C-alpha positions in Angstrom: 150.1 -34.0 124.5 147.0 -35.1 126.5 145.1 -31.9 125.7 145.6 -32.3 121.9 144.1 -35.8 122.2 141.2 -34.4 124.2 140.6 -31.8 121.5 140.3 -34.5 118.9 137.9 -36.5 121.1 135.8 -33.4 121.8 134.8 -33.3 118.1 133.0 -36.6 118.6 129.5 -36.7 120.1 130.9 -36.5 123.6 133.4 -39.2 122.7 131.0 -42.0 123.5 131.8 -44.1 120.5 135.4 -44.5 121.5 134.9 -44.7 125.2 131.5 -46.2 125.8 132.5 -49.2 127.9 134.7 -47.4 130.4 132.1 -44.6 130.7 129.4 -47.1 131.6 131.7 -48.7 134.2 132.3 -45.3 135.7 128.7 -44.3 135.7 127.8 -47.6 137.4 130.3 -46.8 140.2 128.9 -43.3 140.5 125.3 -44.6 140.8 126.5 -46.8 143.6 127.9 -43.7 145.3 124.7 -41.9 144.9 122.7 -44.7 146.5 125.0 -44.3 149.5 125.0 -40.5 149.3 124.5 -40.0 153.0 128.0 -41.3 153.5 129.1 -37.7 152.9 127.4 -36.7 156.1 128.5 -37.6 159.7 127.7 -41.2 160.6 125.0 -41.9 163.2 127.4 -43.2 165.8 129.6 -40.1 165.4 126.5 -37.9 165.6 125.5 -39.4 168.9 129.0 -39.0 170.2 129.2 -35.3 169.2 125.9 -34.6 170.9 126.9 -36.3 174.2 130.3 -34.9 174.8 131.2 -31.4 176.1 134.3 -29.5 176.9 137.6 -29.7 174.9 138.0 -33.0 173.1 140.8 -32.4 170.6 141.9 -35.9 169.6 138.3 -37.2 169.0 137.5 -34.2 166.8 140.7 -34.6 164.9 139.7 -38.2 164.2 136.2 -37.2 163.2 137.5 -34.5 160.8 140.0 -36.9 159.2 137.3 -39.6 158.8 135.0 -37.2 157.2 137.5 -36.1 154.5 138.7 -39.6 153.7 135.0 -40.8 153.3 133.8 -37.5 151.7 133.7 -38.7 148.1 132.3 -35.3 146.8 135.4 -33.5 148.2 137.7 -36.2 146.7 136.0 -36.1 143.3 136.6 -32.3 143.2 140.2 -32.7 144.2 140.7 -35.4 141.6 139.5 -33.0 139.0 141.7 -30.2 140.3 144.9 -32.2 140.1 144.0 -34.2 137.0 146.3 -32.2 134.7 148.7 -30.8 137.4 152.1 -32.5 137.0 154.3 -30.5 139.3 154.0 -30.8 143.1 154.3 -27.0 143.6 151.2 -26.5 141.4 149.4 -29.2 143.3 150.3 -27.5 146.6 149.0 -24.1 145.4 145.6 -25.4 144.4 145.2 -27.7 147.4 146.1 -24.9 149.7 143.5 -22.6 148.1 140.9 -25.3 148.5 142.0 -25.9 152.1 141.8 -22.2 152.9 138.3 -21.9 151.6 137.2 -25.1 153.2 138.6 -24.2 156.6 137.2 -20.6 156.6 133.6 -21.5 156.0 133.6 -24.7 158.1 134.7 -22.8 161.2 132.7 -19.6 160.6 129.6 -21.4 159.5 129.4 -23.4 162.8 130.6 -20.7 165.1 128.2 -18.0 163.8 125.3 -20.4 163.3 124.7 -19.6 159.7 121.6 -21.4 158.4 121.3 -22.5 154.8 119.7 -25.6 153.3 122.2 -28.4 153.2 120.6 -29.7 150.0 121.3 -26.4 148.2 124.9 -26.3 149.4 125.5 -29.9 148.4 124.0 -29.2 145.0 126.5 -26.4 144.6 129.3 -28.9 145.6 128.0 -31.2 142.8 128.2 -28.2 140.4 131.8 -27.6 141.4 132.6 -31.1 140.2 130.8 -30.4 136.9 132.7 -27.2 136.6 136.1 -28.8 137.1 135.4 -31.6 134.6 134.3 -29.1 132.0 137.4 -27.0 132.7 139.6 -30.1 132.2 137.8 -30.8 128.9 138.5 -27.2 127.7 134.7 -26.6 127.3 134.8 -22.9 128.4 137.3 -22.0 125.8 135.4 -23.8 123.1 131.9 -22.6 124.1 132.5 -19.1 125.4 136.0 -18.2 124.2 137.5 -17.5 127.6 139.2 -19.4 130.4 137.9 -18.8 134.0 140.5 -18.1 136.7 141.1 -21.7 138.0 142.7 -20.6 141.2 139.9 -18.2 142.1 137.3 -20.9 141.2 139.1 -23.4 143.5 139.0 -21.0 146.4 135.4 -20.1 145.9 134.3 -23.7 145.6 136.4 -24.5 148.7 134.1 -22.0 150.5 131.1 -24.0 149.6 132.6 -27.4 150.4 133.4 -26.2 153.9 130.0 -24.5 154.3 128.4 -27.8 153.3 130.0 -29.6 156.2 129.2 -26.7 158.6 125.5 -27.0 157.8 125.6 -30.7 158.8 127.6 -30.2 162.0 125.1 -27.6 163.1 122.3 -30.1 162.9 124.1 -32.1 165.6 124.0 -29.4 168.3 127.6 -29.4 169.2 128.2 -28.2 172.8 129.2 -24.6 173.1 131.6 -25.7 175.9 135.0 -25.9 174.1 133.4 -25.2 170.7 136.3 -23.2 169.2 139.1 -25.6 170.2 137.0 -28.5 169.0 136.2 -26.9 165.7 139.9 -26.1 165.1 140.8 -29.7 166.0 138.1 -31.0 163.6 139.5 -28.7 160.9 143.0 -30.0 161.5 141.6 -33.5 161.1 140.0 -32.6 157.9 143.3 -31.3 156.5 145.1 -34.4 157.7 142.5 -36.6 155.9 142.8 -34.4 152.8 146.5 -34.9 152.7 146.2 -38.7 153.2 143.6 -38.9 150.4 145.6 -36.6 148.2 148.7 -38.7 148.7 146.8 -41.8 147.6 145.3 -40.0 144.6 148.7 -38.7 143.5 150.3 -42.2 143.7 147.5 -43.7 141.6 147.6 -40.8 139.1 151.4 -41.0 138.9 151.1 -44.7 137.9 148.2 -44.1 135.5 150.0 -41.2 133.8 152.9 -43.5 132.9 150.6 -45.8 131.0 149.1 -45.4 127.5 145.6 -45.7 128.9 145.9 -42.2 130.5 146.0 -40.5 127.1 143.2 -42.7 125.7 140.9 -42.5 128.7 141.6 -39.0 130.2 138.6 -37.7 128.2 136.4 -40.5 129.5 137.4 -39.9 133.1 136.4 -36.3 132.9 133.1 -37.1 131.3 132.4 -39.6 134.1 133.5 -36.9 136.6 131.0 -34.5 135.0 128.2 -37.1 135.2 129.0 -37.7 138.9 128.6 -34.0 139.5 125.3 -33.9 137.7 124.0 -36.9 139.6 124.9 -35.3 142.9 123.2 -32.1 141.8 120.1 -33.9 140.8 119.9 -35.9 144.0 120.3 -32.9 146.2 117.9 -30.7 144.3 115.3 -33.5 144.4 115.8 -33.7 148.1 115.4 -29.9 148.5 112.1 -29.8 146.5 110.5 -32.9 148.1 111.6 -32.3 151.7 
């Protein structure tokens, strides 16, 4: 089983001897993402469009929501970690639904009620969610603390933070109050459409990878790289918070 192989690798000093080259490749890609970290936010052209329009504009907001999710690599990294060891579609559906529920609730509520929290801190927590999921996949909590956190509850809670992170950014763009609720609902529908499209692509790639021998040999490395990505995002956002 994959987990038994991971248990063997975990006894190594982070498995770096066996997986150094792929780990470095993964970290190089992650550093590239961090250089372009603002891609997670809303593009300047979209920002100007949001500020200029008023009234109900369902299709444009559906498009903007879908675009955000497909290009929101922090969300996709978390989803990648969530489904990494989920082999049955019904299990994938449960976890993705929990994430979508949390994401939708705080996205809509955060914008509608005008909740104000530093976007840097929220995004740092989103980075922490990626670290958590990677450690969970590696079985770290069982080894270090002797217990397994409730993975469904954690997915829901971190979903709240992922949605709240986007809400803090949308509020900065001063969306018109005219048609706000329908537009927010349309945006959220777009987010879920984008999530399904991204999830479909990830499942296809994961399905192919799982049928190869490299999945067993590199599953550990992939989760170490995922954990490093989360730490990089956390560090970037915390640095932004303290220097801004």
